[in-house]
N, C-alpha and C positions, 0 to 999 in steps of 0.2 A: 446526348442532348438533355437539357434540364426541362423542368416543367414550365419554364418561361418562354420556350421557343414559340408556341402558338401566340403568346402574348406579344412577343417582339415582332412577329410577322404581321399581326393585326393592329400594331400601334398606328395610331393616326386615323383610323377608320372614322371616328366621330367627326373629325374636320372634313374629311372627303364627303360624308353623308350630309353634313351641314351646308356643303357647297353645291349639292345637287339642285337641279331644277325640278323640284317636286314639292307637293303639299307638306306642310309641317307634320300632319298625322302620319303620312307615308315615311317621312324622315325618321320620326320617332319610333315607328314600328321597325324599320330596318335596323336602326341603332340598337333596339332591344334584341332583335335577332342575332346581330353580331356579338352582342355582350353575352347572350346565352351560348353562342357558338364557342366563344373564348373560354367560357367557364367549363363547358362540356369537354372541350379539347384538353384542358388542363387536367381533367380527371384521368385521361388516358396517355398523356404525354410521356410519362416514365415508362410505361409498358409497351407503347407503340409509337416511338418518336418519329419514325419516317411517315407513318400514316397521318398522324396529327399535323405535322409540318405540311405535308401535301394538301390536305384539306384547307388548312389556313392559308397557304399560299394561293391556291386556286380560288377560294372565296375572295381574297384580297384583290387578286388579278381581275376577277369578274367585276367587282365594285369599281376598280380603277377604269375598266373599260366602259362602264356605265357613265362614270363621271366624264370621261372623254367624248362621250356621245358617239362611240364607235360601235354601231349595231352588229356588224359582221363579226368584229372581234369579241364583242360581248356574247353573242350566241356561241362562238367557238369556246370561250372561257367557261361559260355556264355548262355547256355540254361536257367539258372536261371535269368540271366540278361534279356534275351528276354521275359521271362514270366513276370517279374516285369514290364518291359516296356509296355507289352501289357495291363497290368492292369491299367496303368495310361494313356493310349493312348488318351482317350477323356478328361481327367482332365488336362493333361499336354502334349499337342501334340508336342510342340517344344522339350521337353525332350525325348519323345518317338522316334522322328526322330533321334536324335543324339545318343541315346543309341543303337538303332538298327544298326546304321551305324558303331559304335564302335564294336559292337558284331561281325558284318561281317568282319571288318578289322582284328580283333584279330584271328578269325578263319582262314582267309587267311594267315596271318603271321605264324600261327601255324602248317600249313599243309606242 
């Protein structure tokens, strides 16, 4: 896999975030977090392609569940994201921090 894998998975998140039923400052903060996640994942994509793709996929799926206003699926997706982040906590601590922050933000916005 190339360094572009997380980027391709996270493609279109800005449009999804902009369509959320949330305050503009919440959207901006979430967009900044996803941008930070993307750049952080790119740093590890060559050395840990499976892990970076998994985190990107789960973060994207969680955002999509929030956009669909599916609270049960959102909680399930966020729990999967948290579990994956915990698995890479020592391997990629920067990714862990951003992923956990995104998970918390998505749950707050979905409640």
